[in-house]
C-alpha positions as CSV (number, residue, x, y, z in Angstrom):
1,M,30.2,-69.7,17.4
2,E,28.0,-68.7,14.5
3,E,28.9,-70.0,11.1
4,S,29.9,-67.5,8.4
5,R,27.3,-66.5,5.8
6,S,27.6,-66.1,2.1
7,E,25.4,-64.8,-0.7
8,I,23.1,-67.1,-2.7
9,A,24.2,-66.4,-6.2
10,G,21.7,-64.6,-8.4
11,S,19.4,-63.6,-5.5
12,V,19.6,-59.8,-5.9
13,V,16.3,-58.3,-7.1
14,R,16.7,-55.7,-9.8
15,R,14.0,-53.0,-10.0
16,S,13.2,-49.9,-11.9
17,G,13.6,-46.5,-10.4
18,T,9.8,-46.1,-10.2
19,V,9.4,-48.7,-7.5
20,R,9.3,-47.5,-3.9
21,R,9.2,-49.2,-0.6
22,T,6.0,-48.6,1.3
23,G,6.3,-50.6,4.5
24,E,7.6,-53.6,6.4
25,A,5.9,-57.0,6.0
26,D,4.0,-58.2,9.1
27,P,6.6,-60.3,11.0
28,T,4.0,-62.9,11.9
29,Q,2.7,-63.4,8.3
30,V,3.3,-66.9,7.1
31,I,4.6,-67.2,3.5
32,E,5.1,-70.3,1.4
33,F,8.1,-70.4,-0.9
34,T,10.3,-72.8,-2.7
35,I,14.0,-73.5,-2.3
36,V,15.6,-74.9,-5.5
37,I,18.6,-77.2,-4.9
38,R,21.6,-77.1,-7.3
39,P,22.0,-79.9,-9.8
40,P,24.5,-82.6,-9.0
41,V,27.9,-82.2,-10.5
42,Q,27.8,-85.3,-12.6
43,A,24.5,-84.1,-14.2
44,A,26.2,-81.6,-16.4
45,Q,27.1,-84.0,-19.1
46,S,23.7,-85.7,-19.1
47,S,22.1,-82.3,-19.4
48,E,24.3,-81.3,-22.4
49,D,23.5,-84.6,-24.1
50,L,19.7,-84.1,-23.6
51,L,19.8,-80.5,-24.9
52,A,21.9,-81.5,-27.9
53,G,19.4,-84.4,-28.7
54,R,22.1,-87.0,-28.2
55,S,21.1,-90.3,-26.8
56,S,23.1,-91.5,-23.9
57,G,21.7,-95.0,-24.0
58,K,20.3,-94.5,-20.5
59,T,16.7,-95.1,-19.5
60,R,14.5,-92.3,-18.5
61,D,14.7,-93.5,-14.9
62,Q,18.5,-93.5,-15.0
63,V,18.6,-89.9,-16.4
64,E,16.1,-88.7,-13.9
65,K,18.1,-90.2,-11.0
66,E,21.3,-88.5,-12.4
67,L,19.5,-85.1,-12.6
68,S,17.9,-85.4,-9.1
69,A,19.3,-83.5,-6.1
70,D,22.2,-85.0,-4.4
71,D,21.2,-86.7,-1.1
72,A,23.7,-84.6,0.9
73,D,22.5,-81.4,-0.6
74,M,18.8,-82.2,0.1
75,R,19.6,-83.2,3.6
76,A,21.7,-80.0,4.3
77,V,19.1,-77.7,2.9
78,S,16.3,-79.5,4.8
79,D,18.3,-79.2,8.0
80,F,18.8,-75.5,7.3
81,A,15.0,-75.1,6.8
82,H,14.2,-76.9,10.0
83,R,16.8,-74.9,12.0
84,S,15.4,-71.7,10.6
85,G,11.9,-72.7,11.9
86,F,10.4,-73.4,8.5
87,H,7.8,-76.1,7.9
88,V,8.8,-78.4,5.0
89,L,5.6,-78.9,3.0
90,E,7.1,-81.0,0.3
91,A,10.6,-82.4,-0.5
92,N,11.1,-83.5,-4.1
93,P,14.6,-84.6,-4.9
94,A,13.6,-85.5,-8.5
95,E,12.6,-81.8,-9.1
96,R,15.4,-80.6,-6.8
97,R,13.1,-78.5,-4.7
98,L,11.9,-78.0,-1.2
99,R,8.5,-76.3,-0.7
100,V,8.5,-74.6,2.7
101,S,6.5,-72.1,4.8
102,G,7.7,-69.8,7.5
103,A,6.9,-66.5,9.3
104,V,8.4,-63.3,7.8
105,Q,10.5,-62.9,10.9
106,E,12.0,-66.4,10.4
107,I,12.6,-65.7,6.7
108,N,14.3,-62.4,7.5
109,Q,16.6,-64.1,10.0
110,A,17.4,-67.1,7.8
111,F,18.2,-65.2,4.6
112,G,19.6,-61.9,6.1
113,I,16.9,-59.7,4.5
114,R,13.9,-57.5,5.5
115,L,10.8,-58.5,3.6
116,A,8.7,-55.4,2.8
117,Y,6.0,-54.1,0.5
118,F,6.8,-52.1,-2.5
119,D,4.7,-50.1,-5.0
120,G,5.5,-50.1,-8.7
121,P,3.8,-49.7,-12.1
122,N,2.1,-53.1,-11.7
123,G,0.8,-52.5,-8.2
124,S,1.9,-53.4,-4.6
125,F,4.0,-56.5,-4.1
126,L,6.2,-58.3,-1.5
127,S,10.0,-58.2,-2.0
128,Y,13.3,-57.5,-0.4
129,D,16.5,-55.4,-1.0
130,G,20.0,-56.8,-1.3
131,P,21.1,-60.4,-1.7
132,L,19.8,-63.5,0.1
133,T,22.4,-65.0,2.4
134,A,22.7,-68.3,4.2
135,P,25.3,-70.2,6.2
136,A,28.3,-70.9,3.9
137,S,27.8,-74.6,4.2
138,V,24.3,-74.3,2.7
139,S,24.4,-71.2,0.4
140,Q,26.3,-72.9,-2.4
141,R,23.8,-75.8,-2.4
142,I,20.9,-73.5,-3.2
143,L,20.3,-72.6,-6.8
144,A,17.3,-70.2,-6.1
145,V,14.7,-69.2,-3.6
146,L,11.4,-68.5,-5.3
147,G,8.4,-66.7,-3.8
148,L,10.0,-64.0,-1.7
149,H,9.9,-61.5,-4.6
150,R,6.4,-61.3,-5.9
151,D,6.3,-58.4,-8.4
152,Q,3.8,-59.1,-11.2
153,V,5.7,-59.9,-14.4
154,A,3.0,-60.6,-16.9
155,K,0.2,-58.2,-17.6
156,P,-3.4,-59.4,-18.2
157,R,-4.9,-58.6,-21.6
């Protein structure tokens, strides 16, 4: 039995009406992207203290460990990546990220999307429509997936 899927919060791409889809991405094209893991629950207070400039009396190493990805979250997302056919290029718990690569067809299957090329005011770019989804046991552990929407944001001067 297949596990239910849920949306990865904040993953819907918003575009202007001038952008149009021009064609599907090559299913065999390999893409590198980054999966960002949610912060651990206990990190909220440490983050608030740091942003407010309050000293917690903890060492830098202690704070970094508190803000690192939870071991269970890292393991669950890494397992999802492997099951999806992705290659894990780098796992960095301190930065709460997994850098991975995979073929477009694997990405489409894993996240319930169709990667395609779009034309807009800044040129052609890779992106997708709708939200990214993942198995419910994993989707809440993912804060963001970076590198699947590649519209140019900044303009050269």
